[in-house]
N, C-alpha and C positions, 0 to 999 in steps of 0.2 A: 360757250354752251356746255351743258353737262352730258352731251351725247358722245364727246370725245372725237378723235379723229382730226384730220387736217382742218384748219380755218378755211372758210370759203373766201374766194377773191371778192373784192369790191365790184359792185356792178358798174358797167360803163353808163355814162350820162344818158345814152339813148338806148338802154336795154329795152328790148321788145319793140323798138322803133318809136318809143315814147319821146316826143318833144313836149307835150303837154299832158296833164293829168286830170281826169274827171274828178271833180270835187265831191267827195262823199263824207266829208268831215261832219256833217250835221245829221247823217243817217242813224237811225236807231239801230239798224241791222245792215251790215255790209255783206252781200253775198255776190260770189263770182260763180258763174256756171261753167265749168271747165269742159262740159261735153258738147257745147256748141262749136261750130266750125273752128273758131280760133279764140272762143271765149268772149264774153262781153260783160262789161268793158274791159279792154285789155290793160289800160293805164289808170290805176286808181290813186286817189290821194286820201289818206285817212289819218286818224289821230291815234296817239299812243293808248288812248283809253278805250279804243273800239276794238271789238272782235270781228275779224273777217272769217266768214263761212264759205268754203270752197265746196261746191257740189259737183256731180258728174264724174267723179273720179272713178277709174276702173283699171283692170289689168291691161286693157288696150289703151287707155290713157292715164297712166300713172302720173303722180304729181311729185315734183321734187324742187327743192330750192337749189338753184345753181349759183347764186352769188348773194351777196350782203351779209348782214350781221349772222353770227354763227348759231343759227337756230336748228339747222339740220332738219328742215321739213322734208318729209318724205311720206308717201302714202299711196296706197292702191285701193283704199276704201273711202267711201263718202258718207257723211261729210267731213272734212277736216277743218279744223280751226286754227287760226293764228291768234293768239291772245296776248295782250300787253306788248305789242311790238316795239322795239327801239326805235328812236328817230335815225332814219337812214332809209336807203333804197333796197328793196327786197326783189330779187329776180327769181321767178318761179316758172317752171315749164314742164312740158311732158317730154320725157327723154326719148320717146318713140317718134315725135313729131315736131322737134324744134332742133334748131342748130347750136344750142347751148347759150345763145346770146339773146334768147327770146324771140328770134324771128320763128315764124310758124306758130306753133302752139305754146304762147308764152304770156306771162302776166307780170307787170311791173307794178309794185306797191310802194308809193312814196309815203312815208310816215312822217307826221309833223306833230309839233307839241299841241 
């Protein structure tokens, strides 16, 4: 990534407790509401051509990327978008309410072709 800093670690296969992923590959718009109790849905499958919009981000529920491709997603404002994601698994969480492995307030985004 162009943001610099250390590369992020790869996400564990069950980041955020995800064994299966909700298929959103045919959705025109993929939105994740971060302000719900633990976000819904928590495990998403999307395509590289899609944009994911994350709403409900605030100072109380900041949003950061904790693992996956080096995109360095971090935000305290809403909405934040992830565009042209690489094929991989992205782990995103609230540093105030997650263990860093996606437990609690976390989101796993599985990106496919």
